[in-house]
C-alpha positions in Angstrom: 0.0 0.5 -0.3 1.1 3.3 -0.5 -0.6 6.8 1.6 -0.6 9.3 -1.1 -1.2 13.2 1.1 -2.3 16.3 -1.4 -1.2 19.7 0.1 -2.2 23.3 -0.4 -4.9 23.9 -3.3 -4.0 20.4 -4.8 -5.9 19.4 -1.6 -8.7 21.8 -2.3 -9.2 20.7 -5.5 -9.3 17.5 -4.7 -11.5 17.2 -1.9 -9.1 14.8 -0.2 -6.2 15.1 2.1 -5.2 12.1 1.4 -5.6 8.7 0.5 -4.5 4.7 0.4 -3.5 3.3 -2.9 -3.4 -0.8 -2.6 -2.1 -1.7 -6.4 1.3 0.2 -5.2 3.0 -3.3 -7.0 1.7 -1.4 -10.5 3.8 1.6 -9.3 7.5 1.6 -10.4 8.2 5.6 -9.5 5.7 8.5 -8.4 4.9 9.2 -11.8 3.1 6.0 -12.5 1.4 7.2 -9.1 0.7 9.9 -11.1 -0.6 8.9 -13.9 -2.7 6.4 -12.2 -4.4 9.6 -10.1 -4.5 11.3 -13.7 -6.6 7.8 -15.4 -10.1 9.3 -13.0 -10.1 12.5 -15.1 -12.4 15.7 -14.2 -10.5 17.5 -10.6 -7.7 14.8 -11.0 -6.0 17.1 -14.1 -4.5 19.2 -11.5 -1.9 16.8 -10.8 -0.3 17.7 -14.0 0.8 20.5 -14.0 3.7 20.8 -15.7 5.7 22.1 -12.0 3.9 20.1 -9.7 6.3 19.4 -6.7 6.2 15.5 -5.0 7.9 14.4 -1.8 8.4 10.3 -1.0 9.1 9.6 2.3 8.6 13.6 3.9 11.8 14.3 1.4 11.6 16.0 -1.6 11.9 14.1 -5.4 11.6 14.1 -9.3 8.8 11.9 -10.2 11.6 9.6 -11.8 12.1 8.6 -8.0 11.6 5.1 -6.7 8.1 4.7 -4.9 7.7 0.7 -3.0 5.4 -0.5 -0.7 4.6 1.2 2.4 5.9 4.1 0.9 4.1 7.7 1.5 3.4 11.0 -1.5 2.9 13.7 -1.2 2.1 15.8 -4.5 1.6 20.1 -3.9 2.4 22.9 -6.0 5.4 25.6 -5.9 5.1 28.2 -3.3 5.7 32.0 -4.6 6.4 35.1 -2.6 6.2 38.2 -3.1 
């Protein structure tokens, strides 16, 4: 199982703080997880943004990062300041 967390406006757009995906054996990378979620359509397209940030087990990483059973994955938008 992989635990997925959504932050900031992604959480707002999806109406979820997070969820657990039980088919974790189908995921090799964070991008595989993202593609699975994007396939849901509708509001999930918010995760298609090119500047999306992600983390695996609370460490920033790229979408190419490998994932494994028991990992926590997080998706969040970039933060801008002014």
